N, C-alpha and C positions, 0 to 999 in steps of 0.2 A: 237655389236653396242655400241657407247658411250652414256651414260645416259645424259639427259638434266636436269640440276638442276632447280627445280621449284623456282620461286622467286615472290615476291609481284608485281614486274613489269610485269611479265607474266600475273598475274591475272587482274591487272588494265587495261592492254592494250588488253586483249583478246576480241574476237568477242562475243557479247551477243547471247546466243542460245535461248533466250525466244521467238524469232520470229518463230523458227522451232517448238517450243513447242506449241505455240498458233495455228499454222496451223493444228495440229493434235489432240488437246484436248480442250474441252470446260472448262471454269473455274470450279473448284471443288465446291461442295456445301459449302457454308459458306465463300467463298473467297471474299475479299474486292471488292466492285463494282467500286472503283475509278481507272481509268486507270493508270497503272504504279505502283500501290500499290503492295507490296509483297504478294504472296499467301502462305498460310500455307500448308506445305507438308502433303499429305494424311497420316492420322494416327498419326500426331504429337501431343505431349502432352506438358504440361507446363514445364516438367522437361527435355525437349529437347531430348526425345526419339521418335523414329518412328517405327511403326510395319511394317515389310516386310514379304512376304511369304518365302523368302530365302535370304541369304547373297550373293548368286550368282544367276543371272538371265539373260535371253536373253533380249536385247533391240532392238527395231525395229523403222523404220522411223515413223510409225503411232503412236507408244506408247511412244515416247521419251519425251513427255510433262511431264509424271510422273517422269522421271529421273531428269529432270530439277528442278521440285518442290522438289523432295527428296533431292537434293543437297543443299537446304537451311538449312537442319538440319544436314546432314552427308555427308562427301565427297563421291562422286561416281567415282570409277576408271573404265575407259572404256577400254576393251580389244578388239581391232579391229583385226579380224582374218578371215581366209577363210579355207575351207575344204582341198584345194590343198596345203596349206602352211605348209611345214614340220616344220620349226622353231616355228610356232604358236602352234603346238602340243607339243612342248617341254615347251614353256613358260606358256601356259594356266593352266596346273595342278599346277604350282608353285603359280600363282596368286590365284587360288581357295583355295589352302592350306593356304596361308597367310590370305585370307579373313576370314577363320574359326578361325585361330590363333589370329587375331586381334579382334575377338569377337564383331563385330558390330561397330568398330571405323570408318570403311568404308565399303561400299558395292561394289560388282564387277558386272558390266554390260557387257555382251559379245555381240559384234556386228559383225555379219557375213557381211563383206563388199560387197560380191556378191549379197546378198539378200536385202541390205539396202543402195542403192546408194546415197540417200540424206544425211545420216549420214556420209558416206565415204567422200562425198564432203565437208560437213560442217567441218569435222576435218582435211581436206586436207591430207587424207591418201595416201601418195605417195608410201609408201612401208609398208609391214606388216611382222611380227607383229608390231603393233604400240600401245602404251599405253599412254593414256591421262587421265585427270580427269576433273570432273565438280564440281566446288565449288561455291555455291551461284549463280548458273545459268550461270557461265562463265567457259570456258575451260582452263585448265592448262596443258602445255606440260609436259610429263614425260620422256619417252624414246622410242627408236625404237630398234627392234631386240630382240632375246632371250638372254638377258644378264644374268650373274650369279645371283643366288638367293641372295647372300650377297649384291649385288648392287641394286637389286630390293627392298630389305628391307631399304637400305639407302634412296632411292628416296621416298619410302612410308613415312618414318619418316619425311623427308623434307616437303612432301605434308601435313601431319597432322599438322605440325608446322605452315605452311602457312594458312591452313584452320582455325586454332584456332585464328591466328592473324586477320582473316577476319570474326570472329564471327560464324564460322561453326564448332562446336565442340560437336555435339550431338552423339547419339548412336542408331544404328539400332537393333531392337529386333525381332527375328523370331516370327511370329504370334502364332504358335502353340508350342512354347518352349521358349528358352531364347537366348540371343545374342551369346552364346558360342556354339550353336548347329552347328555341322559341315555341310557344304554344301554337297549335293549329288554329288558323283563322276560322271563326265561326259566323262572322257577320259579313253580309254583302257591303261593298263600298257605299258610302252615303251619296245620294244624288247631289249634283253640283251645288244647288242652292242650299241644301241642308249642310253640306260641308262648309260653304261660305258662312252660314249662320253659326256653326259650331266653332269655327276658327275665331269668329268675332266674340263668341262667348268666352273663349279662352283668354282673350285680351280684355275681357270685361267691357267690350264695346257693344253694349246692349242695343242701342239704336240701330246699328248696322245689322245685328242679328235679327231684330224685329223686321227690318226692311226686307231682308232675304227671305224670311218665312212668309211675309205678306206676298211677296212676288211668287213664291212657290204655290201658295193657295190660289192666287189669281190665275195661275196657269192650270192648276188642278184643284178645284174646290173640294174634291173628295180625298185629298191628301191628309189623312188623319194624323200622320206623323208630324206634318208641318203645323196642323192646327194645335196639337198638344204642345209642340215645341214653342209656338208663338205664345201660348198662354203662360208657359213657364218662364220664358224670357221676359215677358211683360211684368210678371211677378217679381223677378230678380231686379228689374230696372226700377220698379216702384219702391223697393226696399233699400236700394243702394244709398249709402250715405246716412242712413237713419239708424239710431241706436235703439235697443230694446226699451230702455228707460224712457227715452224721448217719445217713442210711439205709444207706450202704455200710459205715460203721464198725460200726454195730450188727450187721449181718448177718455181718461178718467175725469179730466178737468172740463171736458166739453162733450157731454153725452149726446147732445143734439147736433154736433158737428159731423155731418155725414162723411166728409173726407177723412176725418180722424178715425171714425168707426170702420171705414173701408180699409184703412191702412193696418189697423190692429187685427182685422180679419185676415189680411194677407199674412201678417206675422204668425197668427195662430196656425194657419194652414201650413206655412213653411216649417213650423215646428212639429207638424204631424197631428195637431189638434183640430181635426176636420170638423167634428160636431160643434165645437165652440165657435169656429169661424162661420159655419153655416147658420147656427142658431142666432148669432149676433145680428147678421144681416136680415134674416127672415123675421126676427122680432121687430126690427126697425120698419120693415116694409109697409105694414098697413097704415102708418101715420104719416107717410111721406106724400108729397105732391107728385104729380105724374112724372115730372122730370127726375125727381129723386128715385121713384120706382123704376124708371127705365135704367138709371145708372146702376142701381143695386142688381136688377135682373141681369144686365150685361156682365157685371163683375162676378155674380154667382156662376154664370155659364162658363166664364173663364176658369174659375176655381174648380168647377166640376171637371174640366179638361185636365187641369194639373193633378188632381187627386185620382183621376181614372174613372171614366163614366160608368164602369161596371161595379165600382165599389158600392156595397150595400148602403153605406152612409150617404153616398152621393145620390143613389136612387131614392132614398127616403127624403132627402132635402129637396130633390127635384119634384117629388110628388107634393110636398108641402108648398113649394113655390107655385106649382100649377093650381093648387087649391086657392092660393091667395090671388092669383091672376084672374081666375074664372069663378 
């Protein structure tokens, strides 16, 4: 998926999460009594450090108030994931490793979207993995999808610059150690072919990653993680080298060009506009010849995998496709 570059405009125009925080947490001891006054983050000191149990932790609907407060001292990166999401299991270890490497310049909060529907709705998590940040109580878009580690680093650097510009440049210190203490590993090592695919993704070598996932599926057709990973890498490969203006311009100029419409559907989905992507292809479907219908059906099934087969919008689109087929 393409990374969304953080900007000051994103921060100023974002929805304030303080309302969600207040619903779930009373003001901390010592917080200002005046309505609207900024609360000091738990454990904050005058030198702009804050003590945390770990640089990587789980965030929940009920406890998100502490995350919002923490973001007044140090940027909080939010990893929205789910157990069924294969690409999430590729991205999460990268984020956890970088949290340790950056030694407290940011902390990583992991949100299971299935267990925390309020946070999923607050961040408008239309597809996962989705990574956003909270800076000074406000959300900042980062990126969607399991992008290469080099791109993750670039977006984190942009986020830290943005946070500093907005007066959030503190450091998190692990309570029983120091900021450089590594986070506890929470994920099993990737299977060899999955690791091979992810290393190829980091190099932007998408054909090699596709081949690795295809081999994994040939060995185990029930490997849902490989199926989801393959769909996502194919999407990345199809969009490589194409600009937004080029894709949309071609589709607008040639509404009957199936390849152009397929590509703009890829672009829509990569930007989180699932319903637009599905509707575009399903609207085309009835007027296509059999070859075109087969092509659209195959592409839709891939996009369903990228978006997550349990997403309500995917289930709605799948039902519509079934109706068109039968």
